[in-house]
All heavy atoms as a GROMACS GRO file, in nm:
protein
  601
    1MET      N    1  -2.732  -2.584   2.251
    1MET     CA    2  -2.859  -2.605   2.310
    1MET      C    3  -2.929  -2.720   2.227
    1MET      O    4  -2.933  -2.716   2.107
    1MET     CB    5  -2.947  -2.476   2.303
    1MET     CG    6  -3.083  -2.497   2.356
    1MET     SD    7  -3.165  -2.343   2.390
    1MET     CE    8  -3.088  -2.291   2.534
    2ASP      N    9  -2.980  -2.818   2.301
    2ASP     CA   10  -3.041  -2.931   2.239
    2ASP      C   11  -3.193  -2.913   2.248
    2ASP      O   12  -3.256  -2.939   2.348
    2ASP     CB   13  -3.001  -3.060   2.310
    2ASP     CG   14  -3.057  -3.185   2.248
    2ASP    OD1   15  -3.121  -3.175   2.137
    2ASP    OD2   16  -3.040  -3.290   2.307
    3LEU      N   17  -3.252  -2.868   2.133
    3LEU     CA   18  -3.398  -2.840   2.134
    3LEU      C   19  -3.485  -2.965   2.127
    3LEU      O   20  -3.604  -2.957   2.129
    3LEU     CB   21  -3.432  -2.744   2.021
    3LEU     CG   22  -3.375  -2.605   2.034
    3LEU    CD1   23  -3.412  -2.520   1.914
    3LEU    CD2   24  -3.424  -2.540   2.165
    4SER      N   25  -3.418  -3.083   2.114
    4SER     CA   26  -3.493  -3.208   2.116
    4SER      C   27  -3.535  -3.244   2.256
    4SER      O   28  -3.627  -3.329   2.277
    4SER     CB   29  -3.411  -3.321   2.057
    4SER     OG   30  -3.302  -3.353   2.136
    5VAL      N   31  -3.483  -3.174   2.358
    5VAL     CA   32  -3.517  -3.199   2.497
    5VAL      C   33  -3.636  -3.106   2.533
    5VAL      O   34  -3.627  -2.986   2.518
    5VAL     CB   35  -3.400  -3.172   2.592
    5VAL    CG1   36  -3.435  -3.189   2.736
    5VAL    CG2   37  -3.281  -3.259   2.550
    6LYS      N   38  -3.740  -3.168   2.583
    6LYS     CA   39  -3.860  -3.092   2.621
    6LYS      C   40  -3.844  -3.035   2.762
    6LYS      O   41  -3.865  -3.109   2.861
    6LYS     CB   42  -3.984  -3.178   2.615
    6LYS     CG   43  -4.014  -3.238   2.486
    6LYS     CD   44  -4.134  -3.333   2.493
    6LYS     CE   45  -4.158  -3.401   2.359
    6LYS     NZ   46  -4.273  -3.493   2.367
    7ASN      N   47  -3.805  -2.907   2.770
    7ASN     CA   48  -3.793  -2.846   2.900
    7ASN      C   49  -3.827  -2.698   2.892
    7ASN      O   50  -3.840  -2.643   2.783
    7ASN     CB   51  -3.655  -2.867   2.965
    7ASN     CG   52  -3.545  -2.809   2.882
    7ASN    OD1   53  -3.556  -2.704   2.824
    7ASN    ND2   54  -3.427  -2.875   2.885
    8ASN      N   55  -3.848  -2.638   3.006
    8ASN     CA   56  -3.891  -2.496   3.012
    8ASN      C   57  -3.780  -2.401   2.957
    8ASN      O   58  -3.813  -2.297   2.899
    8ASN     CB   59  -3.929  -2.456   3.152
    8ASN     CG   60  -4.056  -2.526   3.197
    8ASN    OD1   61  -4.142  -2.558   3.112
    8ASN    ND2   62  -4.069  -2.551   3.320
    9GLU      N   63  -3.654  -2.437   2.971
    9GLU     CA   64  -3.547  -2.356   2.924
    9GLU      C   65  -3.554  -2.344   2.768
    9GLU      O   66  -3.537  -2.239   2.710
    9GLU     CB   67  -3.413  -2.412   2.965
    9GLU     CG   68  -3.294  -2.330   2.918
    9GLU     CD   69  -3.161  -2.394   2.960
    9GLU    OE1   70  -3.154  -2.456   3.073
    9GLU    OE2   71  -3.068  -2.386   2.885
   10ASN      N   72  -3.578  -2.459   2.705
   10ASN     CA   73  -3.591  -2.457   2.560
   10ASN      C   74  -3.717  -2.382   2.510
   10ASN      O   75  -3.713  -2.319   2.411
   10ASN     CB   76  -3.591  -2.602   2.507
   10ASN     CG   77  -3.453  -2.660   2.516
   10ASN    OD1   78  -3.356  -2.598   2.534
   10ASN    ND2   79  -3.451  -2.793   2.502
   11ILE      N   80  -3.824  -2.395   2.588
   11ILE     CA   81  -3.945  -2.320   2.556
   11ILE      C   82  -3.918  -2.170   2.555
   11ILE      O   83  -3.952  -2.095   2.466
   11ILE     CB   84  -4.062  -2.356   2.651
   11ILE    CG1   85  -4.110  -2.495   2.620
   11ILE    CG2   86  -4.176  -2.257   2.640
   11ILE    CD1   87  -4.213  -2.549   2.720
   12GLU      N   88  -3.848  -2.127   2.662
   12GLU     CA   89  -3.814  -1.984   2.680
   12GLU      C   90  -3.724  -1.941   2.560
   12GLU      O   91  -3.742  -1.833   2.501
   12GLU     CB   92  -3.739  -1.960   2.809
   12GLU     CG   93  -3.719  -1.816   2.841
   12GLU     CD   94  -3.662  -1.789   2.976
   12GLU    OE1   95  -3.665  -1.884   3.060
   12GLU    OE2   96  -3.619  -1.674   3.000
   13PHE      N   97  -3.627  -2.018   2.525
   13PHE     CA   98  -3.535  -1.987   2.414
   13PHE      C   99  -3.613  -1.976   2.282
   13PHE      O  100  -3.595  -1.875   2.210
   13PHE     CB  101  -3.426  -2.097   2.403
   13PHE     CG  102  -3.343  -2.083   2.281
   13PHE    CD1  103  -3.243  -1.986   2.273
   13PHE    CD2  104  -3.370  -2.156   2.163
   13PHE    CE1  105  -3.166  -1.970   2.161
   13PHE    CE2  106  -3.293  -2.138   2.049
   13PHE     CZ  107  -3.189  -2.044   2.045
   14MET      N  108  -3.695  -2.074   2.252
   14MET     CA  109  -3.771  -2.064   2.125
   14MET      C  110  -3.868  -1.947   2.119
   14MET      O  111  -3.874  -1.882   2.017
   14MET     CB  112  -3.850  -2.200   2.106
   14MET     CG  113  -3.763  -2.315   2.072
   14MET     SD  114  -3.852  -2.458   2.026
   14MET     CE  115  -3.924  -2.515   2.180
   15LEU      N  116  -3.930  -1.917   2.233
   15LEU     CA  117  -4.020  -1.800   2.235
   15LEU      C  118  -3.945  -1.670   2.218
   15LEU      O  119  -3.989  -1.579   2.149
   15LEU     CB  120  -4.100  -1.798   2.365
   15LEU     CG  121  -4.212  -1.904   2.376
   15LEU    CD1  122  -4.273  -1.905   2.514
   15LEU    CD2  123  -4.315  -1.885   2.271
   16ASP      N  124  -3.824  -1.658   2.278
   16ASP     CA  125  -3.741  -1.541   2.261
   16ASP      C  126  -3.705  -1.520   2.109
   16ASP      O  127  -3.710  -1.412   2.059
   16ASP     CB  128  -3.613  -1.551   2.336
   16ASP     CG  129  -3.636  -1.524   2.485
   16ASP    OD1  130  -3.744  -1.469   2.522
   16ASP    OD2  131  -3.546  -1.554   2.569
   17VAL      N  132  -3.669  -1.632   2.042
   17VAL     CA  133  -3.637  -1.621   1.900
   17VAL      C  134  -3.758  -1.580   1.820
   17VAL      O  135  -3.751  -1.492   1.733
   17VAL     CB  136  -3.575  -1.757   1.849
   17VAL    CG1  137  -3.564  -1.758   1.696
   17VAL    CG2  138  -3.444  -1.788   1.909
   18ILE      N  139  -3.874  -1.640   1.850
   18ILE     CA  140  -3.997  -1.607   1.778
   18ILE      C  141  -4.032  -1.461   1.797
   18ILE      O  142  -4.065  -1.391   1.704
   18ILE     CB  143  -4.111  -1.701   1.825
   18ILE    CG1  144  -4.085  -1.844   1.778
   18ILE    CG2  145  -4.249  -1.649   1.772
   18ILE    CD1  146  -4.179  -1.946   1.836
   19LYS      N  147  -4.020  -1.410   1.923
   19LYS     CA  148  -4.053  -1.270   1.947
   19LYS      C  149  -3.963  -1.175   1.871
   19LYS      O  150  -4.010  -1.075   1.817
   19LYS     CB  151  -4.046  -1.242   2.098
   19LYS     CG  152  -4.158  -1.306   2.177
   19LYS     CD  153  -4.158  -1.260   2.323
   19LYS     CE  154  -4.061  -1.344   2.407
   19LYS     NZ  155  -4.078  -1.320   2.549
   20LYS      N  156  -3.834  -1.211   1.868
   20LYS     CA  157  -3.740  -1.124   1.795
   20LYS      C  158  -3.762  -1.126   1.644
   20LYS      O  159  -3.761  -1.023   1.576
   20LYS     CB  160  -3.599  -1.167   1.830
   20LYS     CG  161  -3.556  -1.129   1.965
   20LYS     CD  162  -3.416  -1.180   1.998
   20LYS     CE  163  -3.384  -1.154   2.144
   20LYS     NZ  164  -3.273  -1.225   2.194
   21LYS      N  165  -3.788  -1.246   1.590
   21LYS     CA  166  -3.806  -1.259   1.446
   21LYS      C  167  -3.938  -1.188   1.401
   21LYS      O  168  -3.942  -1.126   1.296
   21LYS     CB  169  -3.810  -1.405   1.402
   21LYS     CG  170  -3.680  -1.477   1.418
   21LYS     CD  171  -3.584  -1.449   1.308
   21LYS     CE  172  -3.622  -1.526   1.184
   21LYS     NZ  173  -3.521  -1.532   1.080
   22LEU      N  174  -4.040  -1.196   1.485
   22LEU     CA  175  -4.165  -1.130   1.454
   22LEU      C  176  -4.166  -0.980   1.487
   22LEU      O  177  -4.260  -0.912   1.456
   22LEU     CB  178  -4.283  -1.202   1.520
   22LEU     CG  179  -4.312  -1.347   1.481
   22LEU    CD1  180  -4.428  -1.404   1.558
   22LEU    CD2  181  -4.338  -1.359   1.333
   23GLN      N  182  -4.066  -0.938   1.559
   23GLN     CA  183  -4.053  -0.799   1.602
   23GLN      C  184  -4.177  -0.757   1.680
   23GLN      O  185  -4.237  -0.652   1.657
   23GLN     CB  186  -4.024  -0.707   1.488
   23GLN     CG  187  -3.895  -0.741   1.415
   23GLN     CD  188  -3.873  -0.657   1.291
   23GLN    OE1  189  -3.956  -0.577   1.247
   23GLN    NE2  190  -3.754  -0.672   1.229
   24LEU      N  191  -4.217  -0.841   1.781
   24LEU     CA  192  -4.336  -0.807   1.859
   24LEU      C  193  -4.309  -0.685   1.947
   24LEU      O  194  -4.207  -0.680   2.016
   24LEU     CB  195  -4.372  -0.925   1.943
   24LEU     CG  196  -4.420  -1.050   1.870
   24LEU    CD1  197  -4.461  -1.160   1.973
   24LEU    CD2  198  -4.538  -1.015   1.785
   25VAL      N  199  -4.402  -0.596   1.948
   25VAL     CA  200  -4.393  -0.478   2.037
   25VAL      C  201  -4.432  -0.521   2.179
   25VAL      O  202  -4.361  -0.487   2.276
   25VAL     CB  203  -4.488  -0.364   1.986
   25VAL    CG1  204  -4.487  -0.249   2.084
   25VAL    CG2  205  -4.446  -0.319   1.848
   26ASN      N  206  -4.545  -0.592   2.192
   26ASN     CA  207  -4.588  -0.641   2.324
   26ASN      C  208  -4.540  -0.784   2.344
   26ASN      O  209  -4.610  -0.878   2.314
   26ASN     CB  210  -4.739  -0.633   2.337
   26ASN     CG  211  -4.792  -0.673   2.472
   26ASN    OD1  212  -4.711  -0.699   2.563
   26ASN    ND2  213  -4.920  -0.675   2.487
   27GLN      N  214  -4.418  -0.796   2.394
   27GLN     CA  215  -4.361  -0.929   2.410
   27GLN      C  216  -4.414  -1.009   2.525
   27GLN      O  217  -4.394  -1.130   2.536
   27GLN     CB  218  -4.206  -0.918   2.422
   27GLN     CG  219  -4.150  -0.861   2.297
   27GLN     CD  220  -3.995  -0.873   2.289
   27GLN    OE1  221  -3.931  -0.931   2.381
   27GLN    NE2  222  -3.940  -0.832   2.183
   28ASP      N  223  -4.495  -0.943   2.613
   28ASP     CA  224  -4.561  -1.012   2.720
   28ASP      C  225  -4.670  -1.107   2.672
   28ASP      O  226  -4.716  -1.194   2.748
   28ASP     CB  227  -4.620  -0.914   2.823
   28ASP     CG  228  -4.514  -0.843   2.899
   28ASP    OD1  229  -4.405  -0.901   2.910
   28ASP    OD2  230  -4.541  -0.734   2.952
   29VAL      N  231  -4.707  -1.097   2.549
   29VAL     CA  232  -4.806  -1.185   2.487
   29VAL      C  233  -4.758  -1.329   2.491
   29VAL      O  234  -4.835  -1.425   2.506
   29VAL     CB  235  -4.836  -1.144   2.346
   29VAL    CG1  236  -4.926  -1.243   2.275
   29VAL    CG2  237  -4.906  -1.006   2.343
   30LEU      N  238  -4.626  -1.345   2.473
   30LEU     CA  239  -4.567  -1.480   2.470
   30LEU      C  240  -4.481  -1.506   2.590
   30LEU      O  241  -4.355  -1.517   2.581
   30LEU     CB  242  -4.483  -1.496   2.340
   30LEU     CG  243  -4.563  -1.480   2.211
   30LEU    CD1  244  -4.468  -1.494   2.092
   30LEU    CD2  245  -4.672  -1.582   2.201
   31ARG      N  246  -4.542  -1.517   2.706
   31ARG     CA  247  -4.467  -1.550   2.827
   31ARG      C  248  -4.437  -1.698   2.832
   31ARG      O  249  -4.524  -1.782   2.812
   31ARG     CB  250  -4.547  -1.507   2.951
   31ARG     CG  251  -4.565  -1.358   2.967
   31ARG     CD  252  -4.630  -1.322   3.102
   31ARG     NE  253  -4.705  -1.428   3.166
   31ARG     CZ  254  -4.840  -1.447   3.147
   31ARG    NH1  255  -4.912  -1.366   3.069
   31ARG    NH2  256  -4.903  -1.544   3.209
   32PRO      N  257  -4.317  -1.730   2.864
   32PRO     CA  258  -4.279  -1.878   2.870
   32PRO      C  259  -4.362  -1.958   2.970
   32PRO      O  260  -4.392  -2.074   2.946
   32PRO     CB  261  -4.131  -1.876   2.908
   32PRO     CG  262  -4.081  -1.741   2.874
   32PRO     CD  263  -4.198  -1.649   2.887
   33ASP      N  264  -4.402  -1.896   3.080
   33ASP     CA  265  -4.480  -1.970   3.179
   33ASP      C  266  -4.623  -2.004   3.129
   33ASP      O  267  -4.693  -2.080   3.193
   33ASP     CB  268  -4.485  -1.897   3.316
   33ASP     CG  269  -4.549  -1.761   3.301
   33ASP    OD1  270  -4.558  -1.706   3.190
   33ASP    OD2  271  -4.583  -1.706   3.411
   34ALA      N  272  -4.660  -1.950   3.016
   34ALA     CA  273  -4.792  -1.977   2.959
   34ALA      C  274  -4.793  -2.097   2.870
   34ALA      O  275  -4.896  -2.137   2.818
   34ALA     CB  276  -4.849  -1.856   2.887
   35PHE      N  277  -4.678  -2.158   2.852
   35PHE     CA  278  -4.664  -2.275   2.768
   35PHE      C  279  -4.612  -2.394   2.846
   35PHE      O  280  -4.529  -2.378   2.937
   35PHE     CB  281  -4.566  -2.246   2.649
   35PHE     CG  282  -4.616  -2.142   2.558
   35PHE    CD1  283  -4.597  -2.004   2.584
   35PHE    CD2  284  -4.684  -2.178   2.440
   35PHE    CE1  285  -4.649  -1.911   2.496
   35PHE    CE2  286  -4.733  -2.082   2.352
   35PHE     CZ  287  -4.714  -1.950   2.379
   36SER      N  288  -4.660  -2.510   2.810
   36SER     CA  289  -4.615  -2.633   2.881
   36SER      C  290  -4.548  -2.723   2.785
   36SER      O  291  -4.554  -2.707   2.662
   36SER     CB  292  -4.736  -2.703   2.945
   36SER     OG  293  -4.812  -2.769   2.844
   37THR      N  294  -4.479  -2.817   2.843
   37THR     CA  295  -4.405  -2.917   2.761
   37THR      C  296  -4.501  -3.013   2.687
   37THR      O  297  -4.463  -3.081   2.595
   37THR     CB  298  -4.309  -3.002   2.844
   37THR    OG1  299  -4.374  -3.055   2.958
   37THR    CG2  300  -4.194  -2.910   2.897
   38GLU      N  301  -4.628  -3.012   2.724
   38GLU     CA  302  -4.725  -3.098   2.657
   38GLU      C  303  -4.738  -3.061   2.512
   38GLU      O  304  -4.767  -3.146   2.424
   38GLU     CB  305  -4.864  -3.090   2.726
   38GLU     CG  306  -4.868  -3.151   2.863
   38GLU     CD  307  -5.001  -3.128   2.929
   38GLU    OE1  308  -5.099  -3.090   2.864
   38GLU    OE2  309  -5.007  -3.153   3.052
   39ASN      N  310  -4.728  -2.931   2.483
   39ASN     CA  311  -4.739  -2.884   2.343
   39ASN      C  312  -4.606  -2.848   2.281
   39ASN      O  313  -4.593  -2.763   2.195
   39ASN     CB  314  -4.832  -2.762   2.338
   39ASN     CG  315  -4.974  -2.798   2.375
   39ASN    OD1  316  -5.025  -2.903   2.341
   39ASN    ND2  317  -5.038  -2.709   2.455
   40TYR      N  318  -4.499  -2.911   2.333
   40TYR     CA  319  -4.363  -2.876   2.293
   40TYR      C  320  -4.347  -2.898   2.141
   40TYR      O  321  -4.282  -2.812   2.074
   40TYR     CB  322  -4.264  -2.964   2.364
   40TYR     CG  323  -4.120  -2.923   2.348
   40TYR    CD1  324  -4.064  -2.824   2.429
   40TYR    CD2  325  -4.040  -2.978   2.246
   40TYR    CE1  326  -3.936  -2.780   2.410
   40TYR    CE2  327  -3.910  -2.935   2.226
   40TYR     CZ  328  -3.855  -2.838   2.310
   40TYR     OH  329  -3.728  -2.799   2.286
   41GLU      N  330  -4.397  -3.006   2.088
   41GLU     CA  331  -4.378  -3.034   1.943
   41GLU      C  332  -4.436  -2.926   1.856
   41GLU      O  333  -4.379  -2.888   1.755
   41GLU     CB  334  -4.436  -3.170   1.904
   41GLU     CG  335  -4.358  -3.288   1.962
   41GLU     CD  336  -4.402  -3.323   2.104
   41GLU    OE1  337  -4.505  -3.273   2.150
   41GLU    OE2  338  -4.334  -3.402   2.170
   42GLU      N  339  -4.557  -2.879   1.894
   42GLU     CA  340  -4.621  -2.776   1.815
   42GLU      C  341  -4.542  -2.645   1.821
   42GLU      O  342  -4.526  -2.577   1.719
   42GLU     CB  343  -4.767  -2.753   1.868
   42GLU     CG  344  -4.859  -2.866   1.837
   42GLU     CD  345  -4.861  -2.968   1.944
   42GLU    OE1  346  -4.768  -2.973   2.032
   42GLU    OE2  347  -4.954  -3.054   1.942
   43LEU      N  348  -4.495  -2.613   1.943
   43LEU     CA  349  -4.407  -2.491   1.954
   43LEU      C  350  -4.283  -2.506   1.876
   43LEU      O  351  -4.240  -2.409   1.814
   43LEU     CB  352  -4.378  -2.467   2.104
   43LEU     CG  353  -4.292  -2.344   2.131
   43LEU    CD1  354  -4.354  -2.216   2.080
   43LEU    CD2  355  -4.258  -2.337   2.282
   44TYR      N  356  -4.222  -2.622   1.876
   44TYR     CA  357  -4.101  -2.644   1.800
   44TYR      C  358  -4.125  -2.627   1.649
   44TYR      O  359  -4.039  -2.570   1.581
   44TYR     CB  360  -4.045  -2.784   1.835
   44TYR     CG  361  -3.915  -2.814   1.767
   44TYR    CD1  362  -3.798  -2.748   1.802
   44TYR    CD2  363  -3.907  -2.909   1.661
   44TYR    CE1  364  -3.680  -2.774   1.737
   44TYR    CE2  365  -3.783  -2.930   1.593
   44TYR     CZ  366  -3.675  -2.866   1.635
   44TYR     OH  367  -3.555  -2.892   1.570
   45ASP      N  368  -4.236  -2.682   1.601
   45ASP     CA  369  -4.272  -2.666   1.460
   45ASP      C  370  -4.284  -2.516   1.427
   45ASP      O  371  -4.235  -2.474   1.316
   45ASP     CB  372  -4.401  -2.736   1.427
   45ASP     CG  373  -4.386  -2.887   1.433
   45ASP    OD1  374  -4.273  -2.933   1.426
   45ASP    OD2  375  -4.491  -2.959   1.438
   46ILE      N  376  -4.353  -2.436   1.510
   46ILE     CA  377  -4.365  -2.292   1.486
   46ILE      C  378  -4.231  -2.226   1.489
   46ILE      O  379  -4.199  -2.141   1.404
   46ILE     CB  380  -4.464  -2.231   1.590
   46ILE    CG1  381  -4.609  -2.290   1.567
   46ILE    CG2  382  -4.469  -2.078   1.576
   46ILE    CD1  383  -4.700  -2.254   1.682
   47TYR      N  384  -4.147  -2.267   1.585
   47TYR     CA  385  -4.015  -2.211   1.598
   47TYR      C  386  -3.934  -2.234   1.468
   47TYR      O  387  -3.870  -2.143   1.414
   47TYR     CB  388  -3.943  -2.270   1.716
   47TYR     CG  389  -3.789  -2.255   1.713
   47TYR    CD1  390  -3.733  -2.132   1.752
   47TYR    CD2  391  -3.706  -2.358   1.672
   47TYR    CE1  392  -3.595  -2.118   1.748
   47TYR    CE2  393  -3.572  -2.341   1.666
   47TYR     CZ  394  -3.515  -2.221   1.704
   47TYR     OH  395  -3.378  -2.206   1.699
   48GLN      N  396  -3.938  -2.357   1.415
   48GLN     CA  397  -3.865  -2.390   1.292
   48GLN      C  398  -3.921  -2.304   1.173
   48GLN      O  399  -3.838  -2.256   1.092
   48GLN     CB  400  -3.878  -2.539   1.256
   48GLN     CG  401  -3.796  -2.625   1.351
   48GLN     CD  402  -3.805  -2.768   1.306
   48GLN    OE1  403  -3.913  -2.824   1.288
   48GLN    NE2  404  -3.690  -2.834   1.294
   49LEU      N  405  -4.047  -2.289   1.161
   49LEU     CA  406  -4.110  -2.211   1.054
   49LEU      C  407  -4.062  -2.071   1.065
   49LEU      O  408  -4.018  -2.011   0.965
   49LEU     CB  409  -4.263  -2.219   1.064
   49LEU     CG  410  -4.335  -2.125   0.971
   49LEU    CD1  411  -4.347  -2.190   0.836
   49LEU    CD2  412  -4.470  -2.088   1.026
   50VAL      N  413  -4.071  -2.013   1.179
   50VAL     CA  414  -4.030  -1.868   1.199
   50VAL      C  415  -3.883  -1.850   1.174
   50VAL      O  416  -3.839  -1.754   1.112
   50VAL     CB  417  -4.071  -1.819   1.339
   50VAL    CG1  418  -4.009  -1.686   1.376
   50VAL    CG2  419  -4.222  -1.811   1.351
   51ASN      N  420  -3.805  -1.944   1.222
   51ASN     CA  421  -3.659  -1.932   1.211
   51ASN      C  422  -3.611  -1.940   1.063
   51ASN      O  423  -3.503  -1.887   1.034
   51ASN     CB  424  -3.591  -2.038   1.295
   51ASN     CG  425  -3.459  -1.991   1.354
   51ASN    OD1  426  -3.434  -1.876   1.366
   51ASN    ND2  427  -3.375  -2.086   1.381
   52LYS      N  428  -3.688  -2.005   0.976
   52LYS     CA  429  -3.647  -2.025   0.838
   52LYS      C  430  -3.675  -1.897   0.753
   52LYS      O  431  -3.609  -1.879   0.650
   52LYS     CB  432  -3.721  -2.140   0.775
   52LYS     CG  433  -3.675  -2.275   0.824
   52LYS     CD  434  -3.750  -2.387   0.762
   52LYS     CE  435  -3.707  -2.520   0.814
   52LYS     NZ  436  -3.794  -2.630   0.763
   53GLN      N  437  -3.773  -1.821   0.793
   53GLN     CA  438  -3.807  -1.702   0.712
   53GLN      C  439  -3.740  -1.576   0.762
   53GLN      O  440  -3.714  -1.561   0.878
   53GLN     CB  441  -3.960  -1.683   0.719
   53GLN     CG  442  -4.038  -1.793   0.644
   53GLN     CD  443  -4.185  -1.760   0.638
   53GLN    OE1  444  -4.260  -1.832   0.696
   53GLN    NE2  445  -4.223  -1.653   0.562
   54SER      N  446  -3.714  -1.488   0.669
   54SER     CA  447  -3.649  -1.361   0.706
   54SER      C  448  -3.748  -1.247   0.728
   54SER      O  449  -3.720  -1.154   0.798
   54SER     CB  450  -3.550  -1.323   0.599
   54SER     OG  451  -3.616  -1.302   0.476
   55SER      N  452  -3.866  -1.256   0.668
   55SER     CA  453  -3.968  -1.150   0.689
   55SER      C  454  -4.108  -1.217   0.685
   55SER      O  455  -4.124  -1.330   0.632
   55SER     CB  456  -3.956  -1.044   0.587
   55SER     OG  457  -3.984  -1.100   0.453
   56PHE      N  458  -4.205  -1.145   0.736
   56PHE     CA  459  -4.340  -1.200   0.748
   56PHE      C  460  -4.442  -1.091   0.707
   56PHE      O  461  -4.423  -0.974   0.743
   56PHE     CB  462  -4.365  -1.241   0.895
   56PHE     CG  463  -4.271  -1.343   0.944
   56PHE    CD1  464  -4.150  -1.300   1.008
   56PHE    CD2  465  -4.291  -1.475   0.927
   56PHE    CE1  466  -4.064  -1.398   1.059
   56PHE    CE2  467  -4.200  -1.572   0.970
   56PHE     CZ  468  -4.085  -1.530   1.037
   57SER      N  469  -4.545  -1.133   0.643
   57SER     CA  470  -4.658  -1.044   0.615
   57SER      C  471  -4.742  -1.031   0.738
   57SER      O  472  -4.729  -1.110   0.832
   57SER     CB  473  -4.740  -1.099   0.497
   57SER     OG  474  -4.810  -1.210   0.537
   58VAL      N  475  -4.826  -0.934   0.738
   58VAL     CA  476  -4.916  -0.916   0.855
   58VAL      C  477  -5.004  -1.039   0.872
   58VAL      O  478  -5.025  -1.085   0.982
   58VAL     CB  479  -5.000  -0.788   0.836
   58VAL    CG1  480  -5.106  -0.780   0.943
   58VAL    CG2  481  -4.915  -0.662   0.833
   59GLY      N  482  -5.055  -1.098   0.764
   59GLY     CA  483  -5.134  -1.214   0.768
   59GLY      C  484  -5.060  -1.335   0.824
   59GLY      O  485  -5.115  -1.411   0.908
   60GLN      N  486  -4.937  -1.349   0.786
   60GLN     CA  487  -4.854  -1.458   0.842
   60GLN      C  488  -4.832  -1.436   0.990
   60GLN      O  489  -4.838  -1.536   1.067
   60GLN     CB  490  -4.718  -1.463   0.767
   60GLN     CG  491  -4.727  -1.515   0.624
   60GLN     CD  492  -4.594  -1.504   0.556
   60GLN    OE1  493  -4.523  -1.407   0.566
   60GLN    NE2  494  -4.556  -1.607   0.482
   61MET      N  495  -4.799  -1.318   1.029
   61MET     CA  496  -4.780  -1.289   1.174
   61MET      C  497  -4.905  -1.322   1.256
   61MET      O  498  -4.894  -1.387   1.362
   61MET     CB  499  -4.738  -1.148   1.196
   61MET     CG  500  -4.595  -1.118   1.153
   61MET     SD  501  -4.551  -0.945   1.168
   61MET     CE  502  -4.554  -0.922   1.344
   62GLU      N  503  -5.022  -1.282   1.205
   62GLU     CA  504  -5.144  -1.310   1.274
   62GLU      C  505  -5.169  -1.460   1.287
   62GLU      O  506  -5.211  -1.510   1.391
   62GLU     CB  507  -5.261  -1.240   1.204
   62GLU     CG  508  -5.261  -1.093   1.223
   62GLU     CD  509  -5.372  -1.020   1.141
   62GLU    OE1  510  -5.449  -1.088   1.072
   62GLU    OE2  511  -5.381  -0.899   1.153
   63GLY      N  512  -5.142  -1.530   1.176
   63GLY     CA  513  -5.155  -1.678   1.176
   63GLY      C  514  -5.066  -1.743   1.277
   63GLY      O  515  -5.109  -1.836   1.351
   64ILE      N  516  -4.942  -1.703   1.279
   64ILE     CA  517  -4.845  -1.755   1.376
   64ILE      C  518  -4.889  -1.729   1.519
   64ILE      O  519  -4.886  -1.820   1.605
   64ILE     CB  520  -4.706  -1.702   1.348
   64ILE    CG1  521  -4.650  -1.758   1.213
   64ILE    CG2  522  -4.608  -1.736   1.463
   64ILE    CD1  523  -4.527  -1.686   1.166
   65LEU      N  524  -4.932  -1.605   1.546
   65LEU     CA  525  -4.976  -1.569   1.682
   65LEU      C  526  -5.102  -1.645   1.720
   65LEU      O  527  -5.116  -1.687   1.837
   65LEU     CB  528  -4.998  -1.419   1.690
   65LEU     CG  529  -4.866  -1.338   1.688
   65LEU    CD1  530  -4.894  -1.189   1.681
   65LEU    CD2  531  -4.777  -1.373   1.805
   66ASP      N  532  -5.191  -1.665   1.622
   66ASP     CA  533  -5.309  -1.752   1.652
   66ASP      C  534  -5.275  -1.892   1.692
   66ASP      O  535  -5.327  -1.947   1.786
   66ASP     CB  536  -5.409  -1.750   1.529
   66ASP     CG  537  -5.483  -1.620   1.512
   66ASP    OD1  538  -5.487  -1.540   1.611
   66ASP    OD2  539  -5.535  -1.597   1.400
   67GLU      N  540  -5.177  -1.947   1.620
   67GLU     CA  541  -5.135  -2.083   1.650
   67GLU      C  542  -5.067  -2.090   1.790
   67GLU      O  543  -5.096  -2.182   1.867
   67GLU     CB  544  -5.033  -2.134   1.546
   67GLU     CG  545  -5.091  -2.175   1.418
   67GLU     CD  546  -5.191  -2.291   1.436
   67GLU    OE1  547  -5.152  -2.391   1.501
   67GLU    OE2  548  -5.299  -2.284   1.379
   68LEU      N  549  -4.989  -1.988   1.822
   68LEU     CA  550  -4.927  -1.980   1.956
   68LEU      C  551  -5.030  -1.970   2.066
   68LEU      O  552  -5.022  -2.031   2.172
   68LEU     CB  553  -4.828  -1.868   1.961
   68LEU     CG  554  -4.699  -1.892   1.882
   68LEU    CD1  555  -4.618  -1.761   1.869
   68LEU    CD2  556  -4.614  -1.996   1.947
   69ARG      N  557  -5.135  -1.888   2.040
   69ARG     CA  558  -5.241  -1.874   2.139
   69ARG      C  559  -5.313  -2.006   2.162
   69ARG      O  560  -5.354  -2.039   2.270
   69ARG     CB  561  -5.341  -1.767   2.092
   69ARG     CG  562  -5.297  -1.628   2.117
   69ARG     CD  563  -5.406  -1.526   2.088
   69ARG     NE  564  -5.347  -1.403   2.046
   69ARG     CZ  565  -5.336  -1.359   1.922
   69ARG    NH1  566  -5.392  -1.427   1.821
   69ARG    NH2  567  -5.275  -1.244   1.892
   70SER      N  568  -5.330  -2.081   2.055
   70SER     CA  569  -5.404  -2.208   2.067
   70SER      C  570  -5.330  -2.315   2.147
   70SER      O  571  -5.391  -2.406   2.192
   70SER     CB  572  -5.442  -2.260   1.927
   70SER     OG  573  -5.328  -2.313   1.862
   71ILE      N  574  -5.197  -2.302   2.158
   71ILE     CA  575  -5.120  -2.404   2.232
   71ILE      C  576  -5.082  -2.360   2.371
   71ILE      O  577  -5.011  -2.436   2.445
   71ILE     CB  578  -5.002  -2.451   2.152
   71ILE    CG1  579  -4.898  -2.339   2.132
   71ILE    CG2  580  -5.042  -2.518   2.024
   71ILE    CD1  581  -4.768  -2.388   2.076
   72ARG      N  582  -5.124  -2.237   2.413
   72ARG     CA  583  -5.096  -2.199   2.548
   72ARG      C  584  -5.174  -2.283   2.647
   72ARG      O  585  -5.275  -2.344   2.616
   72ARG     CB  586  -5.132  -2.051   2.571
   72ARG     CG  587  -5.039  -1.955   2.506
   72ARG     CD  588  -5.058  -1.818   2.546
   72ARG     NE  589  -5.192  -1.769   2.519
   72ARG     CZ  590  -5.231  -1.639   2.509
   72ARG    NH1  591  -5.140  -1.550   2.530
   72ARG    NH2  592  -5.354  -1.610   2.482
   73LYS      N  593  -5.124  -2.286   2.772
   73LYS     CA  594  -5.197  -2.361   2.879
   73LYS      C  595  -5.333  -2.311   2.895
   73LYS      O  596  -5.368  -2.196   2.885
   73LYS     CB  597  -5.122  -2.343   3.010
   73LYS     CG  598  -4.983  -2.404   3.018
   73LYS     CD  599  -4.932  -2.382   3.154
   73LYS     CE  600  -4.786  -2.412   3.163
   73LYS     NZ  601  -4.727  -2.381   3.293
   0.00000   0.00000   0.00000
């Protein structure tokens, strides 16, 4: 998968990884249709950050979710 390509398939993939790594109970919070390719770079940056870490504090999770909320459509 080439994540350098800005498309909805890659957005969905990155959000799935983020949801799994953060172990979100309510996964509907991060629906792929709520994100556009306009904010692809920001989402990719968050994806890279989440993918590098193995665990997250509550504060880190809240910060990541706040950032994701800010880039939704």
